[in-house]
DOZA-114023 format. One record per residue (C-alpha): residue number from 1; residue in one letter; y, z, x. Coordinates in steps of 0.2 Angstrom, whole numbers. Layout:
BEGIN
nr;rest;v;w;u
NUM;A;Y;Z;X
...
***
This chain:
BEGIN
nr;rest;v;w;u
1;M;41;-17;-48
2;G;26;-6;-57
3;C;23;-6;-74
4;I;14;6;-87
5;F;-1;-2;-95
6;S;-10;3;-109
7;S;-29;2;-109
8;D;-29;-9;-124
9;A;-23;-26;-120
10;I;-16;-36;-135
11;D;-20;-53;-136
12;D;-23;-67;-150
13;G;-42;-63;-148
14;G;-41;-44;-152
15;I;-42;-28;-142
16;V;-49;-28;-124
17;E;-52;-12;-116
18;V;-51;-13;-96
19;S;-56;2;-86
20;F;-45;5;-71
21;L;-37;20;-62
22;S;-21;27;-68
23;G;-5;29;-60
24;E;4;20;-45
25;V;-4;20;-28
26;Y;8;26;-13
27;V;-6;35;-4
28;F;-23;28;-6
29;V;-36;40;-11
30;P;-54;33;-14
31;G;-60;47;-25
32;L;-65;65;-23
33;R;-84;69;-17
34;E;-90;82;-29
35;P;-105;96;-26
36;T;-118;97;-38
37;Q;-126;112;-43
38;N;-142;119;-34
39;D;-150;138;-35
40;L;-143;147;-19
41;T;-149;163;-25
42;E;-165;158;-28
43;L;-166;147;-11
44;L;-158;161;0
45;K;-170;175;-7
46;G;-177;184;8
47;S;-166;177;21
48;V;-150;187;15
49;S;-147;201;3
50;A;-146;198;-14
51;G;-127;201;-15
52;M;-123;188;-2
53;A;-134;176;-10
54;S;-125;179;-27
55;K;-108;178;-18
56;L;-113;162;-10
57;Q;-119;155;-28
58;S;-103;161;-37
59;L;-91;154;-24
60;R;-99;137;-25
61;S;-100;137;-44
62;Q;-82;140;-44
63;V;-80;124;-32
64;I;-91;114;-44
65;A;-82;119;-59
66;A;-65;117;-52
67;S;-69;99;-47
68;S;-78;92;-63
69;G;-70;78;-71
70;R;-57;76;-58
71;N;-64;59;-49
72;E;-66;50;-66
73;P;-54;35;-69
74;G;-43;36;-82
75;L;-44;24;-97
76;K;-27;26;-103
77;L;-13;25;-90
78;K;-3;40;-90
79;R;1;53;-76
80;S;-14;64;-72
81;K;-10;83;-77
82;S;-11;88;-59
83;Q;4;78;-56
84;D;14;87;-71
85;G;11;103;-66
86;D;-5;107;-71
87;P;-14;120;-58
88;G;-30;110;-57
89;G;-29;103;-39
90;L;-21;120;-35
91;D;-37;129;-42
92;L;-49;118;-34
93;E;-40;120;-16
94;N;-41;138;-19
95;A;-59;138;-24
96;L;-63;129;-7
97;K;-52;141;3
98;N;-61;157;-4
99;Y;-79;147;-1
100;L;-75;144;18
101;P;-76;161;25
102;V;-93;164;17
103;L;-99;147;21
104;L;-95;150;39
105;G;-107;164;41
106;L;-121;152;38
107;V;-117;142;53
108;T;-110;155;66
109;G;-120;156;81
110;G;-131;141;74
111;E;-139;136;58
112;K;-150;152;53
113;F;-154;151;34
114;T;-150;133;28
115;T;-163;122;37
116;A;-173;122;21
117;I;-157;123;9
118;E;-151;106;2
119;Y;-134;104;-3
120;P;-131;89;-15
121;W;-114;81;-15
122;T;-109;64;-24
123;N;-102;50;-13
124;V;-87;39;-16
125;E;-88;25;-2
126;D;-107;25;1
127;E;-119;14;-7
128;R;-129;31;-11
129;K;-123;39;-26
130;E;-127;57;-20
131;T;-133;65;-2
132;A;-142;81;-2
133;L;-145;87;17
134;A;-152;103;23
135;S;-137;109;34
136;G;-123;121;33
137;Y;-114;109;44
138;Y;-115;96;31
139;E;-108;107;18
140;L;-94;113;30
141;L;-90;94;33
142;S;-90;90;15
143;V;-78;105;11
144;L;-66;100;24
145;H;-66;82;17
146;L;-62;87;1
147;L;-48;97;6
148;G;-40;83;16
149;M;-43;72;0
150;L;-34;85;-10
151;A;-20;84;2
152;L;-18;65;1
153;Q;-19;66;-18
154;E;-4;79;-18
155;A;6;68;-6
156;N;4;52;-18
157;A;9;64;-33
158;C;25;68;-23
159;L;29;50;-20
160;T;26;44;-37
161;P;44;43;-45
162;R;45;53;-62
163;P;59;58;-72
164;P;68;74;-70
165;V;66;88;-82
166;D;82;86;-89
167;A;82;68;-91
168;F;88;63;-108
169;D;94;45;-106
170;I;78;36;-103
171;P;79;18;-105
172;K;69;11;-120
173;A;53;0;-117
174;S;55;-18;-114
175;E;44;-32;-118
176;G;38;-42;-104
177;M;23;-52;-96
178;C;11;-42;-88
179;F;4;-43;-71
180;A;-12;-51;-67
181;L;-21;-36;-66
182;H;-36;-45;-76
183;P;-36;-62;-81
184;V;-35;-56;-101
185;F;-17;-50;-96
186;T;-10;-67;-90
187;F;-9;-72;-108
188;G;-6;-54;-115
189;R;9;-46;-120
190;Y;13;-28;-117
191;I;26;-15;-120
192;S;31;-7;-103
193;A;42;5;-97
194;S;45;6;-79
195;L;48;21;-69
196;T;58;13;-55
197;W;75;19;-62
198;Y;71;36;-54
199;K;76;38;-36
200;L;63;48;-26
201;S;72;63;-19
202;D;73;66;1
203;E;64;84;-3
204;N;50;75;-11
205;K;49;63;5
206;R;49;77;17
207;N;36;89;7
208;A;25;72;7
209;I;26;73;25
210;E;22;91;28
211;I;7;87;15
212;L;0;71;25
213;L;0;81;41
214;K;-10;94;33
215;A;-23;81;26
216;A;-23;74;44
217;S;-26;91;50
218;Y;-41;93;39
219;F;-50;78;45
220;E;-46;81;64
221;C;-54;98;62
222;A;-70;91;55
223;I;-70;77;70
224;N;-67;89;84
225;A;-75;106;78
226;V;-88;104;66
227;L;-95;85;70
228;P;-99;89;88
229;N;-110;103;84
230;T;-120;96;69
231;P;-138;92;73
232;D;-141;73;78
233;E;-154;71;64
234;I;-141;77;51
235;K;-127;66;59
236;A;-139;50;57
237;K;-140;55;38
238;L;-123;58;33
239;P;-115;47;20
240;V;-100;34;25
241;D;-88;47;18
242;L;-91;59;31
243;T;-95;48;47
244;E;-83;50;62
245;E;-77;32;59
246;M;-72;36;41
247;L;-64;54;44
248;R;-54;46;60
249;S;-48;31;50
250;L;-42;44;35
251;E;-33;54;49
252;Q;-24;39;55
253;Q;-20;35;37
254;A;-12;51;33
255;L;-2;49;50
256;G;3;32;47
257;Q;11;35;30
258;A;20;50;37
259;V;27;39;50
260;E;31;26;37
261;L;41;40;28
262;Q;50;44;45
263;L;55;25;47
264;G;63;26;29
265;F;73;42;34
266;A;79;32;50
267;I;83;16;41
268;D;94;27;30
269;N;102;36;43
270;V;117;25;49
271;K;117;35;65
272;A;98;30;69
273;S;99;16;82
274;L;89;0;82
275;A;77;7;96
276;V;73;22;86
277;K;68;11;72
278;R;58;-1;82
279;R;49;14;89
280;L;44;20;73
281;A;39;4;66
282;C;28;1;82
283;E;19;17;81
284;Q;14;13;63
285;V;7;-3;69
286;E;-3;6;83
287;V;-9;20;70
288;W;-15;6;56
289;E;-24;-4;69
290;Q;-34;12;73
291;A;-37;15;55
292;I;-43;-3;52
293;E;-53;-4;68
294;K;-63;12;62
295;L;-65;7;45
296;A;-73;-10;51
297;S;-87;-1;59
298;T;-94;8;46
299;T;-109;2;36
300;K;-119;6;20
301;A;-102;4;10
302;A;-99;3;-10
303;T;-87;-7;-19
304;M;-73;6;-17
305;M;-73;3;3
306;N;-68;-15;0
307;K;-52;-8;-8
308;H;-49;5;5
309;I;-50;-10;18
310;L;-38;-20;9
311;F;-27;-5;7
312;V;-25;-2;26
313;K;-24;-20;29
314;W;-8;-21;16
315;K;-1;-7;25
316;L;-4;-13;43
317;A;4;-31;37
318;E;20;-21;31
319;A;20;-11;48
320;K;20;-27;58
321;A;34;-33;47
322;A;44;-19;50
323;A;42;-19;70
324;Y;45;-37;73
325;Y;60;-37;63
326;F;68;-23;73
327;H;60;-30;90
328;G;69;-47;84
329;L;86;-39;82
330;I;85;-30;99
331;L;80;-46;108
332;N;94;-55;100
333;E;108;-43;107
334;G;99;-47;126
335;Y;105;-59;139
336;E;90;-64;146
337;A;85;-83;147
338;N;77;-88;130
339;T;81;-73;122
340;H;87;-79;106
341;A;73;-91;105
342;E;62;-75;107
343;S;71;-66;94
344;L;70;-79;81
345;S;52;-80;84
346;C;50;-62;80
347;L;60;-63;65
348;K;49;-77;59
349;A;34;-68;63
350;A;42;-53;52
351;N;43;-65;38
352;A;27;-71;39
353;H;18;-53;39
354;L;30;-49;25
355;K;23;-63;14
356;E;6;-56;20
357;S;10;-39;14
358;Q;15;-44;-3
359;K;-1;-56;-5
360;A;-12;-41;0
361;R;-2;-28;-11
362;T;-6;-39;-27
363;E;-24;-42;-22
364;F;-26;-23;-19
365;S;-20;-20;-37
366;N;-31;-33;-43
367;M;-47;-28;-35
368;E;-58;-16;-46
369;P;-55;-3;-50
370;F;-37;-10;-56
371;T;-22;-1;-51
372;K;-3;-3;-55
373;V;6;-13;-42
374;P;17;0;-36
375;S;36;-3;-35
376;L;44;-6;-18
377;W;51;9;-10
378;G;55;17;6
379;P;57;4;21
380;M;49;-10;11
381;K;62;-11;-1
382;F;75;-13;13
383;L;65;-25;23
384;T;60;-36;8
385;E;78;-40;5
386;R;84;-41;24
387;I;70;-51;33
388;P;71;-67;23
389;R;91;-66;25
390;E;90;-63;43
391;V;79;-77;46
392;V;89;-90;38
393;S;105;-84;46
394;K;97;-82;64
395;N;90;-100;62
396;R;105;-108;58
397;I;115;-98;72
398;F;100;-104;84
399;R;103;-122;79
400;D;121;-122;81
401;N;122;-114;97
402;Y;106;-111;106
403;T;96;-127;106
404;K;94;-128;124
405;E;82;-112;123
406;K;64;-114;124
407;F;53;-107;110
408;P;39;-96;117
409;A;22;-104;115
410;S;17;-88;105
411;T;25;-73;97
412;P;31;-61;110
413;K;22;-45;112
414;L;27;-30;103
415;P;31;-14;116
416;E;19;0;115
417;F;23;18;113
418;P;13;34;111
419;I;13;41;94
420;A;25;55;94
421;L;19;64;78
422;E;6;75;78
423;A;-3;87;65
424;D;-5;105;69
425;P;-23;110;72
426;Y;-31;117;56
427;R;-39;133;62
428;L;-54;138;49
429;P;-53;156;43
430;P;-63;171;51
431;V;-80;173;44
432;D;-81;185;29
433;P;-83;204;35
434;A;-98;204;22
435;W;-109;196;33
436;K;-108;210;46
437;K;-119;220;34
438;E;-133;208;33
439;H;-149;212;43
440;G;-151;201;58
441;F;-133;194;59
442;E;-126;193;75
443;A;-107;192;79
444;R;-107;182;94
445;P;-92;184;106
446;S;-80;170;109
447;I;-67;165;121
448;T;-56;159;107
449;P;-57;175;95
450;D;-48;166;81
451;V;-61;152;80
452;P;-80;155;77
453;I;-90;152;91
454;F;-99;137;84
455;L;-82;128;84
456;A;-81;129;104
457;K;-86;112;109
458;K;-103;110;117
459;N;-105;111;135
460;H;-115;98;141
461;S;-111;100;159
462;P;-118;117;167
463;T;-105;116;182
464;R;-90;116;170
465;S;-81;130;168
466;P;-85;142;154
467;F;-67;142;148
468;S;-67;124;142
469;D;-56;126;127
470;M;-40;134;135
471;R;-29;125;124
472;R;-33;138;110
473;A;-38;152;120
474;G;-28;169;119
475;T;-24;180;134
476;L;-41;183;144
477;A;-49;201;144
478;P;-49;208;163
479;P;-67;208;170
480;M;-77;222;167
481;R;-80;233;182
482;L;-96;243;186
483;S;-93;262;191
484;E;-103;267;206
485;M;-114;278;195
486;V;-119;263;186
487;V;-123;252;202
488;G;-132;267;210
489;A;-142;269;193
490;R;-147;250;195
***
């Protein structure tokens, strides 16, 4: 159960201030990378018109102003304003989307003006606090990454229980012992008021799924559309936050938490079969295993990375607990030899992973920056009650009726299923029409008119068909025919 803590822990020794992130964590957001100021008006002088340089400077400054202060951990634990209806997050998202069409003009047809212009951004999970690279592709990757992180932040707000607008009968604060977020709290006393009496609505859960898929689409666009065209020398200098491994891990995290919400709907639905629930749980395991594999391959990481890795391990343990539980129940209904022994083995594995997840959940909250222990919700609220009870029950039945069956030497392998949930690809906006007025700007045609030319994947094989992006290509124009007059003229 989550609690609300004050930053001032009252102990016999006095008042101690401890810095930690405010709010409960349901969707982990390491933090927001923020752009820092540079003078594009001066740097682009002579390359583009004064009006275009001023427009780029103005739009980037709007992003800087909207993102300023949104990445600082709260010293007092209260819900952030963006979760209570403040348009701060929406303003930043709008500023980024307004900036994108103009930014795309810098990289359409390849880098033209940006090789001497550095774009500085702060980092979150890299050991370097700031990275400035002279590449429009770096700026574009940073914008897409920030859009994805904003979507994750919005999904966490959707899943955070909070009182309805017309809630008058709010329980009074209760006095108790605090969770061990810090050694001083172990002996301190606090006044807490839990939000766990508010039930999360199905509408909020459905909205969270849509937002998580939107986040995954931003990361997928960065991986498949921008990174393949980024110069190798720039990719070698990218911070950990923008590497392919990190972007892929964030994409898998968003998909994994969306599947978790689907599993919660299936558990609440009395008509959903065990096979459906097992499949969703196994898909979860597959997604989180891919996420932890990508995270483990990153280098030059800061301390925030350790908390990120622990969050993924926690969610992976929860997914395995769910998968082994439903797999064990299905095996228990079979008639094959030793099926009850295999079923009990799966249920015991589910119980072990459940305990592992509970330990990881507490360790995650205790790791700096400190966070509240989130209350149990969704599938885990159901499984935390059912798994231990099922293990005791099936163990007694096995001992009374199936002692002749042989226990497997190892836990039965979980079935593998392809991941059914996919995010719709994010399509970047068309280049701002103002670029057509710029001297020397070439509007290069593309086989995919809705996607700028630089987004078409590089064709490393000269023998390959030029229509390599048929998945997104529209109806092809008929081949041009030369008249007899033109042929004669040639």
